[in-house]
C-alpha positions as CSV (number, residue, x, y, z in Angstrom):
1,X,129.7,71.3,273.2
2,X,129.0,71.5,276.8
3,X,131.1,74.0,277.2
4,X,129.4,75.6,274.1
5,X,125.6,75.2,275.3
6,X,126.3,76.8,279.2
7,X,127.6,80.2,277.4
8,X,124.8,80.8,275.8
9,X,123.0,80.2,278.8
10,X,125.5,82.4,280.4
11,X,125.1,85.1,277.6
12,X,121.0,84.8,277.9
13,X,121.4,86.0,281.3
14,X,123.3,89.1,280.6
15,X,119.7,90.9,279.1
16,X,117.8,90.6,282.4
17,X,120.7,91.2,284.6
18,X,121.5,94.9,282.5
19,X,118.0,96.1,283.9
20,X,119.2,96.5,287.0
21,X,120.3,99.4,288.0
22,X,123.5,99.0,288.9
23,X,123.4,99.6,292.5
24,X,121.6,96.4,292.6
25,X,123.9,94.2,290.1
26,X,127.0,94.9,292.0
27,X,125.2,94.2,295.0
28,X,124.7,91.1,293.3
29,X,128.1,90.4,292.3
30,X,129.5,91.5,296.1
31,X,127.2,89.2,297.5
32,X,127.3,85.8,295.3
33,X,130.2,86.2,293.5
34,X,132.9,87.7,296.1
35,X,130.9,86.4,298.5
36,X,130.7,89.7,300.9
37,X,128.7,89.6,303.5
38,X,126.0,92.4,303.8
39,X,128.0,94.6,306.7
40,X,131.3,94.4,304.8
41,X,129.1,95.5,301.7
42,X,127.4,98.3,303.3
43,X,130.3,99.1,304.3
44,X,132.2,99.3,300.2
45,X,128.4,101.0,299.0
46,X,128.2,103.9,302.1
47,X,124.6,102.5,302.6
48,X,123.2,100.6,305.5
49,X,123.3,97.0,306.1
50,X,119.3,97.5,306.1
51,X,119.4,98.5,302.7
52,X,122.5,96.2,301.2
53,X,119.6,93.3,302.4
54,X,116.4,95.5,301.0
55,X,118.0,95.6,297.7
56,X,119.8,91.7,297.4
57,X,115.7,90.6,298.3
58,X,114.5,93.1,295.3
59,X,117.0,92.2,293.2
60,X,116.5,88.6,293.1
61,X,112.6,89.1,293.2
62,X,112.8,91.1,290.2
63,X,114.7,88.6,288.7
64,X,112.5,85.4,289.0
65,X,109.6,88.0,288.0
66,X,111.2,88.3,284.5
67,X,113.4,85.3,284.0
68,X,112.5,82.2,282.8
69,X,112.6,79.7,285.7
70,X,115.2,78.0,283.8
71,X,117.9,80.7,282.9
72,X,117.2,81.4,287.1
73,X,117.8,78.2,288.3
74,X,120.6,78.6,285.7
75,X,122.0,82.3,287.6
76,X,121.3,80.5,291.5
77,X,123.9,77.5,289.9
78,X,126.2,79.6,288.9
79,X,126.3,81.6,292.0
80,X,126.5,78.9,294.0
81,X,129.5,77.0,292.2
82,X,131.5,80.2,293.1
83,X,130.9,78.9,296.7
84,X,132.2,75.7,296.1
């Protein structure tokens, strides 16, 4: 039953992520789930490191403003779990 609840919670993140631009989603994915450095992300996207850092920061800030706190914490937890 816990797996179903976790799936429902993760599915509830999708509408918030969909509101971000495709570039913002790409940066979040590359940084959080693929563990790429900002330098690597910049090379992949053809952007500067600074612009990737700024886009990442703005994306996280946007998600925090839009998501209920429990969903934002779930998003962060899921991201951190990918590191371990």
